[in-house]
N, C-alpha and C positions, 0 to 999 in steps of 0.2 A: 452457499452450497458447500458441502463437505469436500475437502481437497483430496481425499484419498485414504487408502488403508495403510496403516503402519506395518511395515514388513517384519517378518520374524527376525529376531536378532537385533532389531533397531529399537532403541528406547528414546522416547520423546517426552520432554517435560516443558512446562510453561513457567518461566521465571519472571519475577518482578524486575523491571528494568533498572530500578534504583537500588533496592536492597539485595538483589540477586538471590532472593529466597524463593522457594517453590510456591506456586499458586494452585488453588483448587479447581474443581470442575467448573468449566464455562467461564473462568476468569481470564481476562485479556492480558497478555504479556508477551515477552520475547520467546520464540521457539528455540529450544536447545535440543541437540541431538547427540546421542552416544551410540556408536556402533563400531564394529571392527574395521569399517571402511573410512572412518574419520581421518582427515588429513592432519598433519602436524604443522603445516605451514604452506607457503607457496613461493614460487620463484618470481623475482621482479624482471623487468625488461632487460636488466643488466646481468641477469644470470645468477644473481646471488640469492640464496635462500633467505626469506624474511619470515622470522618466527614471531607470531603475535599470540602470546600466551593467553591474553584476555579473550581472544576469539577462538583459538583452536584447542586450548587446554585450560578450561575454566571449571570451577567447582561452585556448588551452592554454598551460601553463607550459613545455612543451617539445614537440618534434615539429613539427607544422604550427602554427606560432605566428602565421600571417598570417590564417587564416580566422576570420571573426567568427561566433560561435555564440550561440544563445539557450538558456539553461538551463531545462529543463522542470520541475524540482523533483520528478521521478519517478525511482525506481530501476528499473534493468532491465539487460539484457545483450543482446549481439548474438551470434548463432551462425551461423557460415558453413556453407552447405550446398552440395551439388553441383547443386541445381536451377538452371535458367536461365529467364530471362523471354523475352518475344517477341523482344527484340533480341539474344538469345544471351548476355546478361551474367548472371553468377552472382548468385543471389538470396540475400541475407542475411536471416535471420529475426530479428525484433525481439521481445523478451519484456519486458513491463512487469510489475514486481513490485508496485509500490505507491508511495504518496507518501513522499518523503524525510522530511517533517515528522511522519509517523505511525509511523516505526520505533520499536521499543521497546528501551530499554536496561535490561537486567536482569542482575545479577551480572557486570557488565563485558562482557557480550556483546550484540550487536545481533540483534534478531529482527524479522521482518516479519509484521505482523498476518495477512496473507492465508494464510500457511503454517499458523499455529495455527488460524485459523478454518476452513480446509478440513479439517483433521484432526477438529475438533469436529463439523462438519456431517456428515461421513461416518460418524461413530460411531453414529448412531441415526436411524432414519427419521422420528421425531417432531420432530427439530430442523429447523425451517424456515429459520432464518437465525442467524448468529452474528457477534459483534463483540467485539474485545478491546482493552483499553487498560490503562494503569498508573495506580495511585493509591497514593501514599506507598510506592513501591517494591514494591507488591503487584500481581500480575497479576489483572485483573478480566475475567471471561468472561461476556458477556451472550448468552443464547440465547432465540430465539423458539420457543415450544412449539406445534407443529402438531397435537398430539394432545390427549388428555384431561388435565385438571389433576392427575389421580391419578399421572401419570407424572413430574411435576415433581421429586419427591424422588429418584426412581430416576436421573434425569439427572445429578444432582450428582456422584455417585460415578463415573459413566461419563465425564463431562467431565474430572474431576480425573485419572482414570487415563490417559485417552488423551493428555492434554497432558504428563503425566509420562513416559509410555512413548515418545512420539514426539519430544518436544522437551526432555525432562529439566528441565521447569519445574514448580514447585509453584504451583497456582492459589490465590490468596488469597481471592477472592470469586467465587461463581457466582450469577448473577442470572437467574432464569427469568421471562420476560415473555410477554405475548400477541403473536400475529402482528401486524405493522404498527407496532410500537413503534419499530423501528430507523429513525432519520432517514436519508433518501436524498435526494441532490440531483438536479438536472435531468439530470445525466449518468449517473445510475444508480449513483453512488458512495456508499458508506456514510460517514456523517458521524460518525466515531468520537469526535471532540472534543465535538460537540454531545451525543452520547449520554453521554459522561463528565460533562458539565455537568448533564445531567438526573439522572444517578445521584447526584452530589454534592448536588443540590438536592432530592433525594427526590421526583422528579417522574415516575418510571417506572411507578409503580403495579404492582410486580412480583407474580407469582403466588407466588414463593418466593425467598428469599435465604439463601445459606449462606456463613458466614464461616469460613475456615480460617486463623486468625491465631495 
């Protein structure tokens, strides 16, 4: 779904994460923003200003090399539309895919957690929430069970099949947990790395765990 309208005075561009060059319409890359409200740095817990030129003051490697951009750390793409705003200007739709730090590298390919998680959630009405991450080159799928615990075993085969059919990936571990186990931050974002830490520390108190190793 479209993430929202780009406000007047705000410029957004999609940049290649490796070359730092601009990408075209509907191409996936890192979202860069330029506006009068951009920050120049941030303060650490020690009260010292930490400037990160590569994030708060970066420029494209070619094309418009004069504009100063802030890197958001999120992957997304722009799609040009025929819609116009109140000023008669064409409205570009911005789509946010997810955090750049949470992309999964499996079999030499890049996968986005939200794509796999959406497939899993849609596969059964008893799956209330889902999060995925990697562990020793294995794909781990954690699902919150919204139904009875008797359904936990049935979900394992269902989750494994839907990920294989839609994403051509073999699930290494399926973890079925109670609702509310998934850590969520104040912005409503899933904290997949915190969930991974809890899994490795055996702190999730799962209903059922299936290993396909």
